[in-house]
N, CA, C and O atoms as a Tripos MOL2 file, in Angstrom:
@<TRIPOS>MOLECULE
protein
  300   299    75     0     0
PROTEIN
NO_CHARGES

@<TRIPOS>ATOM
      1 N          50.4460  132.0110   64.9790 N.3       1 MET1
      2 CA         51.5850  131.1630   64.8400 C.3       1 MET1
      3 C          52.2250  131.4590   63.4830 C.2       1 MET1
      4 O          51.5270  131.6260   62.4830 O.2       1 MET1
      5 N          53.5800  131.5240   63.4570 N.am      2 THR2
      6 CA         54.3070  131.8350   62.2340 C.3       2 THR2
      7 C          55.0870  130.5570   61.8250 C.2       2 THR2
      8 O          55.6870  129.8700   62.6520 O.2       2 THR2
      9 N          55.0460  130.2980   60.5760 N.am      3 THR3
     10 CA         55.7470  129.1620   60.0330 C.3       3 THR3
     11 C          56.9390  129.6690   59.2140 C.2       3 THR3
     12 O          56.7710  130.4020   58.2400 O.2       3 THR3
     13 N          58.1390  129.2670   59.6270 N.am      4 ALA4
     14 CA         59.3640  129.6680   58.9140 C.3       4 ALA4
     15 C          59.9960  128.4530   58.2980 C.2       4 ALA4
     16 O          59.9520  127.3550   58.8550 O.2       4 ALA4
     17 N          60.5870  128.6600   57.1410 N.am      5 THR5
     18 CA         61.2930  127.5700   56.4470 C.3       5 THR5
     19 C          62.6030  127.3390   57.1220 C.2       5 THR5
     20 O          63.3410  128.2790   57.4170 O.2       5 THR5
     21 N          62.8990  126.0900   57.3680 N.am      6 ILE6
     22 CA         64.1890  125.7150   57.9790 C.3       6 ILE6
     23 C          65.1240  125.3430   56.8380 C.2       6 ILE6
     24 O          64.8250  124.4600   56.0340 O.2       6 ILE6
     25 N          66.2600  126.0300   56.7790 N.am      7 GLU7
     26 CA         67.2080  125.7420   55.7170 C.3       7 GLU7
     27 C          68.2310  124.7330   56.1950 C.2       7 GLU7
     28 O          68.6160  124.6930   57.3630 O.2       7 GLU7
     29 N          68.6580  123.9130   55.2330 N.am      8 HIS8
     30 CA         69.6840  122.9040   55.5270 C.3       8 HIS8
     31 C          70.9910  123.6140   55.8080 C.2       8 HIS8
     32 O          71.4220  124.4850   55.0530 O.2       8 HIS8
     33 N          71.6130  123.2250   56.9090 N.am      9 ARG9
     34 CA         72.8700  123.8670   57.3160 C.3       9 ARG9
     35 C          73.9980  122.8650   57.0250 C.2       9 ARG9
     36 O          73.9390  121.7130   57.4550 O.2       9 ARG9
     37 N          75.0190  123.3140   56.2980 N.am     10 ASP10
     38 CA         76.1670  122.4600   56.0010 C.3      10 ASP10
     39 C          77.0320  122.4210   57.2380 C.2      10 ASP10
     40 O          77.5590  123.4410   57.6840 O.2      10 ASP10
     41 N          77.1690  121.2240   57.7880 N.am     11 THR11
     42 CA         77.9650  121.1110   59.0380 C.3      11 THR11
     43 C          79.4070  120.7910   58.7920 C.2      11 THR11
     44 O          80.1610  120.5930   59.7440 O.2      11 THR11
     45 N          79.8350  120.7310   57.5040 N.am     12 SER12
     46 CA         81.2430  120.4500   57.2390 C.3      12 SER12
     47 C          82.1500  121.5700   57.6840 C.2      12 SER12
     48 O          83.3480  121.3470   57.8600 O.2      12 SER12
     49 N          81.6230  122.7770   57.8750 N.am     13 ASP13
     50 CA         82.4560  123.8700   58.3120 C.3      13 ASP13
     51 C          82.4750  124.0170   59.8450 C.2      13 ASP13
     52 O          83.1080  124.9260   60.3820 O.2      13 ASP13
     53 N          81.7780  123.1190   60.5280 N.am     14 SER14
     54 CA         81.6980  123.2590   61.9840 C.3      14 SER14
     55 C          82.9770  122.7850   62.6810 C.2      14 SER14
     56 O          83.1900  123.0960   63.8530 O.2      14 SER14
     57 N          83.8020  122.0600   61.9950 N.am     15 LEU15
     58 CA         85.0970  121.6400   62.5810 C.3      15 LEU15
     59 C          86.1980  122.5920   62.0860 C.2      15 LEU15
     60 O          86.0870  123.1680   61.0030 O.2      15 LEU15
     61 N          87.2600  122.7500   62.8880 N.am     16 PRO16
     62 CA         88.3260  123.6020   62.4430 C.3      16 PRO16
     63 C          89.0780  122.9010   61.2650 C.2      16 PRO16
     64 O          88.9090  121.7070   61.0180 O.2      16 PRO16
     65 N          89.8840  123.6760   60.5820 N.am     17 GLU17
     66 CA         90.6240  123.1780   59.4320 C.3      17 GLU17
     67 C          91.7000  122.1520   59.8670 C.2      17 GLU17
     68 O          92.0090  121.2230   59.1220 O.2      17 GLU17
     69 N          92.2540  122.3300   61.0580 N.am     18 PHE18
     70 CA         93.2820  121.4310   61.5930 C.3      18 PHE18
     71 C          92.8620  120.9690   62.9790 C.2      18 PHE18
     72 O          92.2510  121.7080   63.7500 O.2      18 PHE18
     73 N          93.2150  119.7060   63.2720 N.am     19 LEU19
     74 CA         92.8940  119.1280   64.5760 C.3      19 LEU19
     75 C          94.1620  118.5740   65.2050 C.2      19 LEU19
     76 O          95.0580  118.0930   64.5110 O.2      19 LEU19
     77 N          94.2240  118.6490   66.5330 N.am     20 ARG20
     78 CA         95.2810  117.9610   67.3020 C.3      20 ARG20
     79 C          94.9910  116.4820   67.3370 C.2      20 ARG20
     80 O          93.8510  116.0660   67.1260 O.2      20 ARG20
     81 N          96.0010  115.6850   67.5980 N.am     21 ILE21
     82 CA         95.7900  114.2270   67.6230 C.3      21 ILE21
     83 C          94.7060  113.7750   68.6000 C.2      21 ILE21
     84 O          93.8960  112.9230   68.2360 O.2      21 ILE21
     85 N          94.6540  114.3140   69.8390 N.am     22 PRO22
     86 CA         93.5370  113.8960   70.7300 C.3      22 PRO22
     87 C          92.1460  114.2620   70.1720 C.2      22 PRO22
     88 O          91.1700  113.5600   70.4360 O.2      22 PRO22
     89 N          92.0600  115.3500   69.4100 N.am     23 ASP23
     90 CA         90.7860  115.7170   68.8030 C.3      23 ASP23
     91 C          90.3820  114.7320   67.6860 C.2      23 ASP23
     92 O          89.2010  114.4350   67.5010 O.2      23 ASP23
     93 N          91.3710  114.2460   66.9650 N.am     24 VAL24
     94 CA         91.0990  113.2360   65.9230 C.3      24 VAL24
     95 C          90.4850  111.9910   66.5650 C.2      24 VAL24
     96 O          89.5280  111.4120   66.0500 O.2      24 VAL24
     97 N          91.0610  111.5980   67.7040 N.am     25 GLU25
     98 CA         90.5520  110.4290   68.4050 C.3      25 GLU25
     99 C          89.1410  110.6710   68.9510 C.2      25 GLU25
    100 O          88.2720  109.8060   68.8550 O.2      25 GLU25
    101 N          88.9340  111.8270   69.5100 N.am     26 ARG26
    102 CA         87.6340  112.1470   70.1120 C.3      26 ARG26
    103 C          86.5390  112.3050   69.0400 C.2      26 ARG26
    104 O          85.4260  111.8120   69.2250 O.2      26 ARG26
    105 N          86.8290  112.9540   67.9790 N.am     27 LEU27
    106 CA         85.8280  113.2680   66.9510 C.3      27 LEU27
    107 C          85.6370  112.1760   65.8820 C.2      27 LEU27
    108 O          84.5350  111.9880   65.3650 O.2      27 LEU27
    109 N          86.7190  111.4690   65.5640 N.am     28 PHE28
    110 CA         86.6360  110.4800   64.4850 C.3      28 PHE28
    111 C          86.8590  109.0650   64.9610 C.2      28 PHE28
    112 O          86.6560  108.1320   64.1840 O.2      28 PHE28
    113 N          87.2620  108.8590   66.1900 N.am     29 GLY29
    114 CA         87.4340  107.5280   66.7580 C.3      29 GLY29
    115 C          88.6980  106.8270   66.3350 C.2      29 GLY29
    116 O          88.8270  105.6180   66.5300 O.2      29 GLY29
    117 N          89.6440  107.5580   65.7550 N.am     30 LEU30
    118 CA         90.9140  106.9320   65.3590 C.3      30 LEU30
    119 C          91.9280  107.0650   66.4870 C.2      30 LEU30
    120 O          92.1790  108.1630   66.9840 O.2      30 LEU30
    121 N          92.4970  105.9580   66.8790 N.am     31 LYS31
    122 CA         93.4950  105.9880   67.9650 C.3      31 LYS31
    123 C          94.7670  106.7050   67.5150 C.2      31 LYS31
    124 O          95.0280  106.8650   66.3220 O.2      31 LYS31
    125 N          95.5360  107.1250   68.4950 N.am     32 ARG32
    126 CA         96.7710  107.8970   68.2090 C.3      32 ARG32
    127 C          97.7140  107.1370   67.2950 C.2      32 ARG32
    128 O          98.2430  107.6940   66.3340 O.2      32 ARG32
    129 N          97.9220  105.8730   67.5960 N.am     33 GLY33
    130 CA         98.8740  105.0540   66.8040 C.3      33 GLY33
    131 C          98.4340  104.9380   65.3700 C.2      33 GLY33
    132 O          99.2600  105.0690   64.4670 O.2      33 GLY33
    133 N          97.1620  104.6970   65.1270 N.am     34 LEU34
    134 CA         96.6650  104.5420   63.7690 C.3      34 LEU34
    135 C          96.7600  105.9110   63.0300 C.2      34 LEU34
    136 O          97.0980  105.9600   61.8470 O.2      34 LEU34
    137 N          96.4650  106.9730   63.7260 N.am     35 THR35
    138 CA         96.5920  108.2810   63.1320 C.3      35 THR35
    139 C          97.9920  108.5530   62.6340 C.2      35 THR35
    140 O          98.1850  109.0380   61.5180 O.2      35 THR35
    141 N          98.9960  108.2300   63.4910 N.am     36 TYR36
    142 CA        100.3870  108.3910   63.0620 C.3      36 TYR36
    143 C         100.7840  107.4260   61.9400 C.2      36 TYR36
    144 O         101.6170  107.7840   61.1070 O.2      36 TYR36
    145 N         100.2260  106.2390   61.8910 N.am     37 GLN37
    146 CA        100.4770  105.3400   60.7570 C.3      37 GLN37
    147 C          99.9380  105.9060   59.4730 C.2      37 GLN37
    148 O         100.6010  105.8300   58.4390 O.2      37 GLN37
    149 N          98.7410  106.4760   59.5110 N.am     38 LEU38
    150 CA         98.1580  107.0520   58.3130 C.3      38 LEU38
    151 C          98.9710  108.2660   57.8540 C.2      38 LEU38
    152 O          99.1460  108.4910   56.6570 O.2      38 LEU38
    153 N          99.4520  109.0230   58.7980 N.am     39 ILE39
    154 CA        100.3000  110.2000   58.4480 C.3      39 ILE39
    155 C         101.5880  109.6860   57.7940 C.2      39 ILE39
    156 O         101.9980  110.1960   56.7510 O.2      39 ILE39
    157 N         102.2220  108.6870   58.3980 N.am     40 GLY40
    158 CA        103.4440  108.1230   57.8650 C.3      40 GLY40
    159 C         103.3050  107.5150   56.4630 C.2      40 GLY40
    160 O         104.2200  107.5820   55.6430 O.2      40 GLY40
    161 N         102.1510  106.9300   56.2220 N.am     41 ALA41
    162 CA        101.8780  106.3310   54.9260 C.3      41 ALA41
    163 C         101.4520  107.3490   53.8830 C.2      41 ALA41
    164 O         101.2920  107.0140   52.7090 O.2      41 ALA41
    165 N         101.2660  108.6200   54.3200 N.am     42 GLY42
    166 CA        100.8520  109.6560   53.3600 C.3      42 GLY42
    167 C          99.3840  109.6450   53.0160 C.2      42 GLY42
    168 O          98.9620  110.2490   52.0300 O.2      42 GLY42
    169 N          98.5990  108.9530   53.8340 N.am     43 LYS43
    170 CA         97.1740  108.8470   53.5390 C.3      43 LYS43
    171 C          96.3650  110.0340   54.0750 C.2      43 LYS43
    172 O          95.3040  110.3660   53.5470 O.2      43 LYS43
    173 N          96.8820  110.6610   55.1230 N.am     44 ILE44
    174 CA         96.2880  111.9120   55.6240 C.3      44 ILE44
    175 C          97.4080  112.9160   55.8060 C.2      44 ILE44
    176 O          98.5570  112.5400   56.0360 O.2      44 ILE44
    177 N          97.0790  114.1780   55.7050 N.am     45 LYS45
    178 CA         98.0910  115.2320   55.7810 C.3      45 LYS45
    179 C          98.1450  115.8290   57.1900 C.2      45 LYS45
    180 O          97.1450  115.9360   57.9000 O.2      45 LYS45
    181 N          99.3660  116.2070   57.5460 N.am     46 SER46
    182 CA         99.5660  116.8410   58.8520 C.3      46 SER46
    183 C         100.7600  117.7820   58.7570 C.2      46 SER46
    184 O         101.5200  117.7900   57.7890 O.2      46 SER46
    185 N         100.8760  118.5670   59.8090 N.am     47 VAL47
    186 CA        101.9920  119.4990   59.9390 C.3      47 VAL47
    187 C         102.4320  119.5240   61.3790 C.2      47 VAL47
    188 O         101.6100  119.4020   62.2870 O.2      47 VAL47
    189 N         103.7210  119.6790   61.5960 N.am     48 SER48
    190 CA        104.2770  119.7850   62.9360 C.3      48 SER48
    191 C         104.7560  121.1950   63.1590 C.2      48 SER48
    192 O         105.5710  121.7080   62.3930 O.2      48 SER48
    193 N         104.2620  121.8210   64.1930 N.am     49 LEU49
    194 CA        104.6430  123.2050   64.5170 C.3      49 LEU49
    195 C         105.5690  123.1640   65.7140 C.2      49 LEU49
    196 O         105.2060  122.6320   66.7630 O.2      49 LEU49
    197 N         106.7580  123.7190   65.5700 N.am     50 ARG50
    198 CA        107.6570  123.7990   66.7200 C.3      50 ARG50
    199 C         108.6060  124.9910   66.5250 C.2      50 ARG50
    200 O         108.9120  125.4200   65.4130 O.2      50 ARG50
    201 N         109.0380  125.4790   67.6540 N.am     51 LYS51
    202 CA        109.9470  126.6190   67.6410 C.3      51 LYS51
    203 C         111.3210  126.1100   67.2190 C.2      51 LYS51
    204 O         111.6600  124.9460   67.4300 O.2      51 LYS51
    205 N         112.0870  126.9870   66.6310 N.am     52 LYS52
    206 CA        113.4430  126.6430   66.1610 C.3      52 LYS52
    207 C         114.2600  126.1420   67.3400 C.2      52 LYS52
    208 O         114.3620  126.7970   68.3770 O.2      52 LYS52
    209 N         114.8490  124.9430   67.1480 N.am     53 GLY53
    210 CA        115.6670  124.3720   68.1800 C.3      53 GLY53
    211 C         114.9270  123.5440   69.2140 C.2      53 GLY53
    212 O         115.5560  122.8790   70.0370 O.2      53 GLY53
    213 N         113.6300  123.5740   69.1850 N.am     54 ALA54
    214 CA        112.8020  122.8110   70.1510 C.3      54 ALA54
    215 C         112.7600  121.3240   69.7320 C.2      54 ALA54
    216 O         112.7390  120.9830   68.5490 O.2      54 ALA54
    217 N         112.7500  120.4830   70.7420 N.am     55 ARG55
    218 CA        112.6560  119.0330   70.4720 C.3      55 ARG55
    219 C         111.2430  118.5860   70.2120 C.2      55 ARG55
    220 O         111.0170  117.6540   69.4410 O.2      55 ARG55
    221 N         110.2800  119.2410   70.8480 N.am     56 THR56
    222 CA        108.8980  118.8680   70.7080 C.3      56 THR56
    223 C         108.0800  119.9800   70.0670 C.2      56 THR56
    224 O         108.4990  121.1370   70.0280 O.2      56 THR56
    225 N         106.9250  119.6150   69.5740 N.am     57 GLY57
    226 CA        106.0650  120.6050   68.9320 C.3      57 GLY57
    227 C         104.6240  120.1420   69.0270 C.2      57 GLY57
    228 O         104.2620  119.3320   69.8800 O.2      57 GLY57
    229 N         103.8120  120.6780   68.1300 N.am     58 ILE58
    230 CA        102.3890  120.3270   68.0940 C.3      58 ILE58
    231 C         102.1300  119.7180   66.6880 C.2      58 ILE58
    232 O         102.4630  120.3270   65.6720 O.2      58 ILE58
    233 N         101.5420  118.5310   66.6550 N.am     59 ARG59
    234 CA        101.1770  117.8850   65.4340 C.3      59 ARG59
    235 C          99.7210  118.2350   65.1280 C.2      59 ARG59
    236 O          98.8490  118.0080   65.9670 O.2      59 ARG59
    237 N          99.4460  118.7720   63.9630 N.am     60 LEU60
    238 CA         98.0920  119.1340   63.5280 C.3      60 LEU60
    239 C          97.7470  118.3320   62.2900 C.2      60 LEU60
    240 O          98.5510  118.2380   61.3630 O.2      60 LEU60
    241 N          96.5530  117.7520   62.2700 N.am     61 VAL61
    242 CA         96.0610  116.9710   61.1490 C.3      61 VAL61
    243 C          95.0520  117.7870   60.3550 C.2      61 VAL61
    244 O          94.1400  118.3810   60.9310 O.2      61 VAL61
    245 N          95.2110  117.8180   59.0280 N.am     62 ALA62
    246 CA         94.2930  118.5140   58.1600 C.3      62 ALA62
    247 C          92.9510  117.7600   58.1520 C.2      62 ALA62
    248 O          92.8890  116.6100   57.7170 O.2      62 ALA62
    249 N          91.9060  118.3940   58.6210 N.am     63 THR63
    250 CA         90.5880  117.7830   58.7590 C.3      63 THR63
    251 C          90.0720  117.2830   57.4100 C.2      63 THR63
    252 O          89.5330  116.1790   57.3380 O.2      63 THR63
    253 N          90.2200  118.0520   56.3630 N.am     64 GLN64
    254 CA         89.6890  117.6460   55.0750 C.3      64 GLN64
    255 C          90.3720  116.3760   54.5500 C.2      64 GLN64
    256 O          89.7190  115.5180   53.9560 O.2      64 GLN64
    257 N          91.7010  116.2580   54.7730 N.am     65 SER65
    258 CA         92.3960  115.0480   54.3190 C.3      65 SER65
    259 C          91.8890  113.8290   55.0840 C.2      65 SER65
    260 O          91.7950  112.7390   54.5200 O.2      65 SER65
    261 N          91.5740  114.0000   56.3170 N.am     66 LEU66
    262 CA         91.0310  112.9320   57.1410 C.3      66 LEU66
    263 C          89.6450  112.5420   56.6480 C.2      66 LEU66
    264 O          89.3270  111.3550   56.5720 O.2      66 LEU66
    265 N          88.8330  113.5050   56.3190 N.am     67 ARG67
    266 CA         87.4720  113.2160   55.7660 C.3      67 ARG67
    267 C          87.6000  112.4940   54.4340 C.2      67 ARG67
    268 O          86.9240  111.4970   54.1800 O.2      67 ARG67
    269 N          88.4830  113.0190   53.5890 N.am     68 ASP68
    270 CA         88.6670  112.3940   52.2790 C.3      68 ASP68
    271 C          89.1080  110.9230   52.3620 C.2      68 ASP68
    272 O          88.6440  110.0720   51.6030 O.2      68 ASP68
    273 N          90.0280  110.6530   53.3170 N.am     69 PHE69
    274 CA         90.4980  109.3090   53.5430 C.3      69 PHE69
    275 C          89.3350  108.4030   53.9990 C.2      69 PHE69
    276 O          89.1270  107.3240   53.4440 O.2      69 PHE69
    277 N          88.6040  108.8470   54.9890 N.am     70 LEU70
    278 CA         87.4840  108.0440   55.5350 C.3      70 LEU70
    279 C          86.4030  107.8280   54.4950 C.2      70 LEU70
    280 O          85.8710  106.7230   54.3920 O.2      70 LEU70
    281 N          86.0570  108.8590   53.7130 N.am     71 ASN71
    282 CA         85.0700  108.6970   52.6540 C.3      71 ASN71
    283 C          85.5450  107.7160   51.5800 C.2      71 ASN71
    284 O          84.7440  106.9710   51.0150 O.2      71 ASN71
    285 N          86.8170  107.7190   51.3120 N.am     72 GLY72
    286 CA         87.3760  106.7770   50.3280 C.3      72 GLY72
    287 C          87.3340  105.3250   50.7990 C.2      72 GLY72
    288 O          87.3340  104.4030   49.9830 O.2      72 GLY72
    289 N          87.2990  105.1310   52.0760 N.am     73 GLN73
    290 CA         87.2160  103.7780   52.6240 C.3      73 GLN73
    291 C          85.8160  103.1570   52.4750 C.2      73 GLN73
    292 O          85.6450  101.9450   52.6100 O.2      73 GLN73
    293 N          84.8330  104.0030   52.1980 N.am     74 MET74
    294 CA         83.4390  103.5090   52.0500 C.3      74 MET74
    295 C          83.1620  102.9750   50.6680 C.2      74 MET74
    296 O          82.1490  102.3150   50.4370 O.2      74 MET74
    297 N          84.0620  103.2590   49.7480 N.am     75 GLU75
    298 CA         83.8350  102.8610   48.3240 C.3      75 GLU75
    299 C          84.2160  101.4000   48.1090 C.2      75 GLU75
    300 O          84.0980  100.8880   46.9960 O.2      75 GLU75
@<TRIPOS>BOND
     1     1     2 1
     2     2     3 1
     3     3     4 2
     4     3     5 am
     5     5     6 1
     6     6     7 1
     7     7     8 2
     8     7     9 am
     9     9    10 1
    10    10    11 1
    11    11    12 2
    12    11    13 am
    13    13    14 1
    14    14    15 1
    15    15    16 2
    16    15    17 am
    17    17    18 1
    18    18    19 1
    19    19    20 2
    20    19    21 am
    21    21    22 1
    22    22    23 1
    23    23    24 2
    24    23    25 am
    25    25    26 1
    26    26    27 1
    27    27    28 2
    28    27    29 am
    29    29    30 1
    30    30    31 1
    31    31    32 2
    32    31    33 am
    33    33    34 1
    34    34    35 1
    35    35    36 2
    36    35    37 am
    37    37    38 1
    38    38    39 1
    39    39    40 2
    40    39    41 am
    41    41    42 1
    42    42    43 1
    43    43    44 2
    44    43    45 am
    45    45    46 1
    46    46    47 1
    47    47    48 2
    48    47    49 am
    49    49    50 1
    50    50    51 1
    51    51    52 2
    52    51    53 am
    53    53    54 1
    54    54    55 1
    55    55    56 2
    56    55    57 am
    57    57    58 1
    58    58    59 1
    59    59    60 2
    60    59    61 am
    61    61    62 1
    62    62    63 1
    63    63    64 2
    64    63    65 am
    65    65    66 1
    66    66    67 1
    67    67    68 2
    68    67    69 am
    69    69    70 1
    70    70    71 1
    71    71    72 2
    72    71    73 am
    73    73    74 1
    74    74    75 1
    75    75    76 2
    76    75    77 am
    77    77    78 1
    78    78    79 1
    79    79    80 2
    80    79    81 am
    81    81    82 1
    82    82    83 1
    83    83    84 2
    84    83    85 am
    85    85    86 1
    86    86    87 1
    87    87    88 2
    88    87    89 am
    89    89    90 1
    90    90    91 1
    91    91    92 2
    92    91    93 am
    93    93    94 1
    94    94    95 1
    95    95    96 2
    96    95    97 am
    97    97    98 1
    98    98    99 1
    99    99   100 2
   100    99   101 am
   101   101   102 1
   102   102   103 1
   103   103   104 2
   104   103   105 am
   105   105   106 1
   106   106   107 1
   107   107   108 2
   108   107   109 am
   109   109   110 1
   110   110   111 1
   111   111   112 2
   112   111   113 am
   113   113   114 1
   114   114   115 1
   115   115   116 2
   116   115   117 am
   117   117   118 1
   118   118   119 1
   119   119   120 2
   120   119   121 am
   121   121   122 1
   122   122   123 1
   123   123   124 2
   124   123   125 am
   125   125   126 1
   126   126   127 1
   127   127   128 2
   128   127   129 am
   129   129   130 1
   130   130   131 1
   131   131   132 2
   132   131   133 am
   133   133   134 1
   134   134   135 1
   135   135   136 2
   136   135   137 am
   137   137   138 1
   138   138   139 1
   139   139   140 2
   140   139   141 am
   141   141   142 1
   142   142   143 1
   143   143   144 2
   144   143   145 am
   145   145   146 1
   146   146   147 1
   147   147   148 2
   148   147   149 am
   149   149   150 1
   150   150   151 1
   151   151   152 2
   152   151   153 am
   153   153   154 1
   154   154   155 1
   155   155   156 2
   156   155   157 am
   157   157   158 1
   158   158   159 1
   159   159   160 2
   160   159   161 am
   161   161   162 1
   162   162   163 1
   163   163   164 2
   164   163   165 am
   165   165   166 1
   166   166   167 1
   167   167   168 2
   168   167   169 am
   169   169   170 1
   170   170   171 1
   171   171   172 2
   172   171   173 am
   173   173   174 1
   174   174   175 1
   175   175   176 2
   176   175   177 am
   177   177   178 1
   178   178   179 1
   179   179   180 2
   180   179   181 am
   181   181   182 1
   182   182   183 1
   183   183   184 2
   184   183   185 am
   185   185   186 1
   186   186   187 1
   187   187   188 2
   188   187   189 am
   189   189   190 1
   190   190   191 1
   191   191   192 2
   192   191   193 am
   193   193   194 1
   194   194   195 1
   195   195   196 2
   196   195   197 am
   197   197   198 1
   198   198   199 1
   199   199   200 2
   200   199   201 am
   201   201   202 1
   202   202   203 1
   203   203   204 2
   204   203   205 am
   205   205   206 1
   206   206   207 1
   207   207   208 2
   208   207   209 am
   209   209   210 1
   210   210   211 1
   211   211   212 2
   212   211   213 am
   213   213   214 1
   214   214   215 1
   215   215   216 2
   216   215   217 am
   217   217   218 1
   218   218   219 1
   219   219   220 2
   220   219   221 am
   221   221   222 1
   222   222   223 1
   223   223   224 2
   224   223   225 am
   225   225   226 1
   226   226   227 1
   227   227   228 2
   228   227   229 am
   229   229   230 1
   230   230   231 1
   231   231   232 2
   232   231   233 am
   233   233   234 1
   234   234   235 1
   235   235   236 2
   236   235   237 am
   237   237   238 1
   238   238   239 1
   239   239   240 2
   240   239   241 am
   241   241   242 1
   242   242   243 1
   243   243   244 2
   244   243   245 am
   245   245   246 1
   246   246   247 1
   247   247   248 2
   248   247   249 am
   249   249   250 1
   250   250   251 1
   251   251   252 2
   252   251   253 am
   253   253   254 1
   254   254   255 1
   255   255   256 2
   256   255   257 am
   257   257   258 1
   258   258   259 1
   259   259   260 2
   260   259   261 am
   261   261   262 1
   262   262   263 1
   263   263   264 2
   264   263   265 am
   265   265   266 1
   266   266   267 1
   267   267   268 2
   268   267   269 am
   269   269   270 1
   270   270   271 1
   271   271   272 2
   272   271   273 am
   273   273   274 1
   274   274   275 1
   275   275   276 2
   276   275   277 am
   277   277   278 1
   278   278   279 1
   279   279   280 2
   280   279   281 am
   281   281   282 1
   282   282   283 1
   283   283   284 2
   284   283   285 am
   285   285   286 1
   286   286   287 1
   287   287   288 2
   288   287   289 am
   289   289   290 1
   290   290   291 1
   291   291   292 2
   292   291   293 am
   293   293   294 1
   294   294   295 1
   295   295   296 2
   296   295   297 am
   297   297   298 1
   298   298   299 1
   299   299   300 2
@<TRIPOS>SUBSTRUCTURE
     1 MET1         2 RESIDUE 1 A MET
     2 THR2         6 RESIDUE 1 A THR
     3 THR3        10 RESIDUE 1 A THR
     4 ALA4        14 RESIDUE 1 A ALA
     5 THR5        18 RESIDUE 1 A THR
     6 ILE6        22 RESIDUE 1 A ILE
     7 GLU7        26 RESIDUE 1 A GLU
     8 HIS8        30 RESIDUE 1 A HIS
     9 ARG9        34 RESIDUE 1 A ARG
    10 ASP10       38 RESIDUE 1 A ASP
    11 THR11       42 RESIDUE 1 A THR
    12 SER12       46 RESIDUE 1 A SER
    13 ASP13       50 RESIDUE 1 A ASP
    14 SER14       54 RESIDUE 1 A SER
    15 LEU15       58 RESIDUE 1 A LEU
    16 PRO16       62 RESIDUE 1 A PRO
    17 GLU17       66 RESIDUE 1 A GLU
    18 PHE18       70 RESIDUE 1 A PHE
    19 LEU19       74 RESIDUE 1 A LEU
    20 ARG20       78 RESIDUE 1 A ARG
    21 ILE21       82 RESIDUE 1 A ILE
    22 PRO22       86 RESIDUE 1 A PRO
    23 ASP23       90 RESIDUE 1 A ASP
    24 VAL24       94 RESIDUE 1 A VAL
    25 GLU25       98 RESIDUE 1 A GLU
    26 ARG26      102 RESIDUE 1 A ARG
    27 LEU27      106 RESIDUE 1 A LEU
    28 PHE28      110 RESIDUE 1 A PHE
    29 GLY29      114 RESIDUE 1 A GLY
    30 LEU30      118 RESIDUE 1 A LEU
    31 LYS31      122 RESIDUE 1 A LYS
    32 ARG32      126 RESIDUE 1 A ARG
    33 GLY33      130 RESIDUE 1 A GLY
    34 LEU34      134 RESIDUE 1 A LEU
    35 THR35      138 RESIDUE 1 A THR
    36 TYR36      142 RESIDUE 1 A TYR
    37 GLN37      146 RESIDUE 1 A GLN
    38 LEU38      150 RESIDUE 1 A LEU
    39 ILE39      154 RESIDUE 1 A ILE
    40 GLY40      158 RESIDUE 1 A GLY
    41 ALA41      162 RESIDUE 1 A ALA
    42 GLY42      166 RESIDUE 1 A GLY
    43 LYS43      170 RESIDUE 1 A LYS
    44 ILE44      174 RESIDUE 1 A ILE
    45 LYS45      178 RESIDUE 1 A LYS
    46 SER46      182 RESIDUE 1 A SER
    47 VAL47      186 RESIDUE 1 A VAL
    48 SER48      190 RESIDUE 1 A SER
    49 LEU49      194 RESIDUE 1 A LEU
    50 ARG50      198 RESIDUE 1 A ARG
    51 LYS51      202 RESIDUE 1 A LYS
    52 LYS52      206 RESIDUE 1 A LYS
    53 GLY53      210 RESIDUE 1 A GLY
    54 ALA54      214 RESIDUE 1 A ALA
    55 ARG55      218 RESIDUE 1 A ARG
    56 THR56      222 RESIDUE 1 A THR
    57 GLY57      226 RESIDUE 1 A GLY
    58 ILE58      230 RESIDUE 1 A ILE
    59 ARG59      234 RESIDUE 1 A ARG
    60 LEU60      238 RESIDUE 1 A LEU
    61 VAL61      242 RESIDUE 1 A VAL
    62 ALA62      246 RESIDUE 1 A ALA
    63 THR63      250 RESIDUE 1 A THR
    64 GLN64      254 RESIDUE 1 A GLN
    65 SER65      258 RESIDUE 1 A SER
    66 LEU66      262 RESIDUE 1 A LEU
    67 ARG67      266 RESIDUE 1 A ARG
    68 ASP68      270 RESIDUE 1 A ASP
    69 PHE69      274 RESIDUE 1 A PHE
    70 LEU70      278 RESIDUE 1 A LEU
    71 ASN71      282 RESIDUE 1 A ASN
    72 GLY72      286 RESIDUE 1 A GLY
    73 GLN73      290 RESIDUE 1 A GLN
    74 MET74      294 RESIDUE 1 A MET
    75 GLU75      298 RESIDUE 1 A GLU
């Protein structure tokens, strides 16, 4: 039998840098409306990607800003 040391793995890199709104709800439990309120208040960062002239696009939330906001709520 061989004994190997198990190293601690940092799971902070397991999520992508940006998340779509449904992923924020699924992974962090924040509803769509609250997520948009936090974006509007400048508490979390996001970006909207859309083609020139398009009415709709894709809203992406910066995962690190979301983590920073939630960690700040624990203090």
